[in-house]
N, C-alpha and C positions, 0 to 999 in steps of 0.2 A: 374357409379356401374352398374355391371350387372345385372338384373336382373334374376330370378328362372323363366325358360320357363315354357314348356305346357309336357318335357320331365323329369325336374327337378318337374314339380306339381306332377305328376304319383309317379316316385320317393316318395314323401313322403308320399302320400296317400297308398303304400306300403308298405314306414316305422308304417307308422299310424296303418295300419292293423296290422303285425306281435304284434308292442307297445299290440295294445286291445285284440290280443290272447293272450299271457303272463301273462296278468293282468288276465283276465278269468279266466286262470287254475290257479294259482298260487294269485291271493289277498286274503287276508285273515284277520279280528282283531277279539279280542278277545269279548269274547261273556259275558255282565253285565247284574249281576242279582244281585236287592239292593246295587246296588251300588260298589259292586265290582264284579273282574273277577270269572264268575262260576266255584266254588271247588278250591279258594284260596283264600286269607284274601289281597289282592291286589286292592285298591280300585282305582278308575278313579281320584282321586286327585294327589293318588304317579306317579297313569302311564304317566300322564299328566304332573307334574314335571320332571320325570326323562329324561321327549322328551326334555324338555328346556334346563335340564343342560347337556343333548348328545349336543345340540346346543351349546351352549355356549364350548365345547370340540370342535369340528369342529371348530369353528370357531381360538381356542386358539390350532392347532393342525395345521391352516391354511389350511385345506380340503375343495376341492369344494363342493357348493350344490348340485350337481347330491350322492355325497357321503354319505352326512348327510341324503338326502334323500330316499336313499339306506338303510344304517341303520338303520333307523325307520321303513319300509316292514319289513325288515329281524324280528326287535325288536315284532313288531306286530305279525308276522306266525308263533314265535317261542311262544311267550304269550299264543295264541290262539291252538299250540299246548299240551304244557304242562302246568300239574298248578304248577307255580312257586310261592313260598311265598316270601313275601316283600324284605326278609333279602338277593335277591339271582338277585334282580329287577336291582341293577344298576352294577351287572359284567355282567348280559346278555345282558345290553344296551352295556355295553363299550363295552362288543366282538362281539358284532350286529355290531357297528360302523369302530371295527377293521379292521372284515372281508370282509364290505361294498369301505371300505379304499383299500382291497386287490386286491377289483379287479376292482378298478376306478384309485386308484393315482397310480403314479409313485414311486421305490421303495426311493428315496431320501428322498420326499415328508414323506413317510410312515416312517422313521426309524428305531428307534427297540424300539421293542414293551416295553422294557423296561422302557426307556425311555420318553415314551408318559402314562404307567403308572404312573411315578415319575411328569411328568405335569398335570396331574389330582390331583394328591392329595390324588388319593387312597390307601388305606392298602390291592391294590391285589399283590400276587407277580403273576409274569412271568410263572410260572407253574398253577396258576390256572386260568389264560386265555387262557393257550393252554389249559388244559381241558375245559372249557367250552367251545372255540371255536370245537372240536371235538363232542360236546354234540349239540353244533347246526347244526355242516356239516351234524351229526348222522339223526335228528329228522327231517331237513329237508332235505332228501335226497342229499347231496348236489346241490341243485336246487337254486340258492342263488339270481338270476339277475331277476328282475324284473322290466318292466316300472313303474316306479314312478310319482308322481305328478307333477317333476320337469321336468321330460324329456317328461311330455304333454304337458308340457308351453311352451318348446320349439319344437315340431313339429306343434304345434297349433300355434303357434309365425311365424315361414318358410311359413306354409301355408296364412295365410294374406297376407305373405311379397309374395309369389309367385300369391296370385289371387285375391289381395286390394292389389297397386300400388301406391295406392293416397294415401292410410295407412302411409306410408313410414316414412313420414318427422314424422309423429306422436308418431309411436313407436320406435325411439332410432336410426332409423338406417338412417335418411336424413340427410339433410346438409341443413347450407342456412339459411334467418330470417324465414321463416314457420317453421321449426326444435327450433331454439333457442326460439320463441316464446309461443311454446308449455309446457304447465304444467311437471314439470319431471315427474309427476305418470302414465305418458299414456307409458312406456316403458317397453321393454322385463325384464332388469334387476330386474325393479319394481315388476314384477310378480312374478319373483322367490322369492323375500324377501318374499313378500306378504304369497307366498304359503308355505312355509319352520315355519310362524307364525300361518298359518292353520295346518298344519298337527299338532302344539302342542295343540290343541284344542278339547277336547274329543266331543265334541259334531258333529264335522264332521268326525271323525274317520268313521260312517256307511256309509259315500260317497266315490267310489272308485275313484283313482288317477285321473283319467279321467277326469269325473265329477266333483270333484274339479277344477280340472283345466282350465275346461269352464268357471265354473261359476267367475272364477279368471279375464279372460281375458273378459266374458260378461260385468260385471258389468264396464269395462272400455271402453269398446267400444261404451255401451251403452251413456257415458258422448263422447263420441270423435264424434259422427257420427252420426244424425239422421235418416241411414240406415239400424243402426246397428241391428235391428232384421235379415235383408236377410243377411246378414255376420253372423249373431250369427247358424240362421237358416241352415247354409249351412254346420259350423263347429260343431250342434249335428248333423247332418245327415251322416255325414262322419266318425265321432266317436260313434255311433249308442247308442245315450244316451238319457234314456226315460226323454222328458219335463218336466212330473211333479215333479221328481227326483231333475232336474236341477233349476227347481221355488225354490224348498225347499230348496237345496244346498246357492242356488244365497242369497236369503233372510238370510239364518243362517251367509255363508261368509260377507256379506255385516253386521249382524251387529255385527259380533264379529270383524272386523275391526274399525270399527268405534269407537264398545269399547274401542281397543287398542289405537285408538285418541287419547282418552278423559282421559284414564287414563295416559298420561303425564302429569307431572303438569306442566303449563308454567309460562313466569318468573316471578318473582316475584318483585311487584312496589307499594316500599314503601313511602307512601303520608304522609305526616309530616302533626299531627292535632296538631294545635296550643292550641286547648281549654283544651289540658291532663299536661300542662307545667306545669299550677302551679300547680297540685295538684303532678303532680312528685316532684316539689320543695319543697313541705312539707311533704310529704314522708323525701326526703330527711333529711330537718332539725328536723324531729321527731328520723332518726333513729341516727344522728351526737348526739342528747341529751340523747337518753337514752344506747351508747355503754359504754362502758369502755374503760379506757386510753389503754389498753393493745388490743381492740379487734384486729383483723385482716380485721376487715373490714375499718379500718381507710383510706386507699390507696384508696378506690372505695367510697365513700361518698366525698372524698378531691377533689378529682377527678371529681365525679359529681358540687361539687360546681363551679369545673373552669368553667366549661364546660360551666356550663348557668351563669359564671360568678355573682355569688348571692351577693359576696360583693362589688361588686364594679360598679352592674347595676347603670351608671346615669339616673337623671330625664329630659324631653324634659324642653321645654323651656314655657312652661304653668302651671309648676307646678304636671303636671300627672304624676301620676306611673310609671318606666319604667316595673317593674318587670311581667308584663301578657303576655309581647310583646317576641317575639322568636327572637331570634338571629339568628335566617336563614329565608330568603327570603320566603313569601306567596309562596306556590304551587294550582296552579290552579287544582279543580277536573279533570279526567279526562272526555275525551268528546267523547261521541258512535257515 
């Protein structure tokens, strides 16, 4: 593999400077007052929900992460420019994604707008989408493209590869045993997925895309190398990010990503508790004694009796009743 040289590194720095310039000129997010976008009835929860829905639509249409990120930026800029009411929120978000796709995606990927509307399950008409496109383009002065969090993830990733070659096996670009033994979390693709999740968190909208991208990457570098601080400090200087703001963003990102991990339900493991079997059988007997001949629970109780073999439960040779013994082998408690 050919690693980027000094010339390529200078090109990356120039690309980063251009991206930072566009971000400084165009970055804008809605201002909230009492939990609502100022001047509207749109809440942060509604705004956050529509961005999550936008992510689902982007995956459904097979758009690239850059398209989703740009769509979110266009949505933020539009909501900070006009006082949009909640009933228009989904239409604005959907149209923002379509405009982002027209910038980033190939024509064959986008397809027909009418087909995308049908796939989305929305009730928009093609005329409404086209009308909203004209409104967005007019309000944003036809200047839609700006550097997004995902763009900065790519630039910082390339700078790391260029300036820190020893990190290559750990960030998903190398090969061999060292790469195979590294945890999957230390890859550029994961940073992109984390960025997409963070863009749907309203607590993180206050941070620019460059700051959010640095927060995600530096959190991973901290777990990767003991020399992470000097590497991060170099990136921070190049990105011209305020250190205090970056620390605040890192803490918020870390808390949010951990909350996502714990919100996923773990695989359930059911452990047999033999102490309750006798109680279950007594309930089954009472149920059979109380039901009428035409009760629709007949099959249930008969099946319950067969399951535990109530009528044919043998006794041990010692004359001890086996009615409280589970027909299943005992399960050992889990070991921590």
